[in-house]
N, C-alpha and C positions, 0 to 999 in steps of 0.2 A: 703519805697516806691521803690527805686532803683532796689531790686532783682526782683520785680514784674516786672518793666517794660524793666527789661533785658529779663525776660523770654518772654514778650510779643513782645520783638524787635527779639530775636532768633526764634520765633515760625513764628511770621507774615512776616518778612524781611528778615529772614536767616541772623543775627547778626554774625559776624565771631567771635568777639572781646572775651575777657572773662569779668566776672564781675566788676571786680575792672577799667579795660578799661573803662565800658558802665558807670560810675559815671560822666566822661566827658559830655557824651550825654545828660544824665538826668538833669544835672544844666545848659545845654547850649541850648538844645531844646523843645521851647515852642509852643505848638500848641492849641488842646482843652482839656488839662488836665485831660484826660483818659487814658494817659499811653499806650495806644495800640500800639503807634509807636515806643515806647521806650522812648518818651519825659517826660518833668516834669510832676508829678501826685499827686495830694493830697492822692489818693487812697481812702480807707476807711473813711477817716478823712474829706470828702468834708462835712459831717453833721456839724461838727463844722464850719468852714466858714460859712455854711449856717444857722445855730441856730444864728450866731452873725448878719448875714445882716438881717435876717428875723425877729429876735427880734428888732432891729433899726428902722425897716420899720414898726412892728406892735406898738410899744411904740408910734411912731409919730401920726398913724391913731388913737390909742387909747385915747391918750389926747386930740388930737382934736375934737374928738366924745364927749368926754365929758364938753369940751368948749362950745360944741354947744349945746348938749342936754345929759339929763341924760336917761339912758336906766332901765326899770323895769322889774323885772322877769315875763314872761308870759308864757302862754301855748303853746307848740310848737306841733301844728298838723302834722301827720305823711306825709301830699303833702308839707309841708313847708321843710321837711327833703328831698324831692325829688328834690323840684325846687332848694336847695342850691348846688344840684350836677350838674345841667344844664351848669354853666358856664365855668367847667372845661374845654372841648375841646377848649375854647376861649384864654384860657391863653398858650396853648400847644408852647411850643419854645420860649415864651416870655421870655426876659432878661435870656437867658439860659448861663450858666456856667458850663463847663465840659459837657453837654448834658443834663444837668438838668435845668427844668424850675424855677428861683427865683419867677416869678410871680404865676406858679403854687401852688408851696409848700408854699406861704405866704398867699395865697388866702385859702388852707387847715388849715392853722394854724389860722388863723383869725377865720374861721368857728368853728372851735374846741374852740375858746377863746368865741365868741358869741352864739353858740347854745348848742354845747354838754358841755358848763361847767354850762347850764341852767338843773336844774331838771327835768322839763320837756321834754326837749331834748333827756338827756340821759336816761331817763325811757321809752320814747319811741323807742328807738333803743333795748333797753335792750327787751320790748315785741316784737318785731320782729325780733330777732338778727338770728333764725335760716331761715327764708323766705330769709333775706338779703343775709345771709350767702350761702344758696342754688344758688340765683340769681348770686352771685359774683363769685363764684364756675364755674358755666355755663359760664360766661362772660369769666371768665380766659380759659378754655378750648377752646372757640372759638377764643378768642384773639391769643392764642398760637398756634393754628393750622393754622389760616388764614398767621400769621407773619413767621411761621416755614415751614409747609408744604402743605400748599395750592400752585396748579398746578398755581393759575393764581392770580395776584394780586388783593386784596380788599383793598385798602386802606381807603375807608369811612366806611365800616363795621369793619375793623380793627380797625378805631379810635375810632368808637361808643362801640366796645366790650371792649378796653383799659379803657375808662373811666366809663364804667357801671362797669368794675370790680372795679376799684379804688375805687370808691363812695361807693358801697356797699360791698365790703370788709373792708374799714375803718370802715363805720357803724357798720356792724356784728361785728366785732373784740371788737369794744367798748362796744358793748351791751354784749360780752359773757365774755370781762374782768370785767365788773361790777359785773355780776352773780356769775360769778366763780374764778376768779382771786382776788377778794378783801379780803385779808385775810394774814395773816402771820404765820410761822412757821419754822421749821428747815431746810427743803431744800429752800424756798422762801430765807432766810436769806443767806442760803450758797452761791445761787446763785447770789444774788443781791451783794454781795461782790466782784465776779468774773465778773460780767458783762461787766467793762471797760476794763478789762485784755483779756477777751474773745474776745471783738470786735477788739481791737487792732490787735491779733495775728491770728484771723480765716483766714482773707483774703489771708494771703500770703501762708498760707498752703492750702487753696483750689486750687491756681493757682498753686502752684507747684506740688499738685498731680496729677491734671488735666495735665500739662504738662509732667509729666511721666508716666502717663498711657495711655495717646493718642495713642501711638505707638502700644500700646497692645490691647487696646479696642476699637480702631476708629470707628469699623463697629457696634458698641451695644451701643447704644446711653442710654440706662436704665443703664447697667454696668459704661459708662464712667460719668453718675452723681452720681449714689449712692456710689460706693466705694471712689472715692476722699471725698466725705462729709463726709464718714466712718471714713477714715483716717484723714483726717482733724480734726475733731472733738476730736477724740483720741488725736493728736499732740498739739492741741488747749487747752485741758484740761491739758495736761503735763504741758505746758508753766504756765498755770495759777497758778496752782502747785506750780512749781518753784519760781515764782514771789510772791506769799502768804508765802513761806517760808525763801525767800534768803532777808535780808534787803537791800542788793545793789537795788533790784527791785524794792522797795517800790514804786517808782513814778509811776511804772506800774498797782497799784492795783487800 
């Protein structure tokens, strides 16, 4: 994490010290945990903290529900899947840690447990997966446009687009995954063995290459997105292969 917050501090606030001097900033400056100001950050490992907290919350809710009533498998109509997405904006910003809403993600987790773990629910999203996908992509395009390129601030419409995108993309990708990704093969086994190390390394390379290429391609948004991603993927896979072959890095596999 320290190298990434060092780059952020140099880029955003023109920090003049070197990487080793910046460790003092990293371990003493606590703000929103994003690291954008050079302060302490958990970076891409925010999901470990969130999984721990969400698991504790969900276990408590599920145990309480089982004491109060037992739920039976029921048919999940399409309308109910739409309705479960409606409360998402209400959780926006609630119990936020590092800019990510613990309430929102806990809600999505519990919906996954109660609705999408049900055969009726997952079969329904599989049936409508491409319709959901088209709606989700359309909402995503509008969300990005209004957030980045719109000349006027459209907060209300931006919020609607954001949560329509979130809910329909979650639903569609669950359906697509059930239909096309529920299998085992050489490639999937290879990828699954490297998934954790890939997640560990990818972010630092993305940040580093974006920082290095920004002075050259700052006027070309497409290249500034595509090139760092390509370089970062190559560097990340190299790191994954080194970890898989060197016993000293076995804890990163």
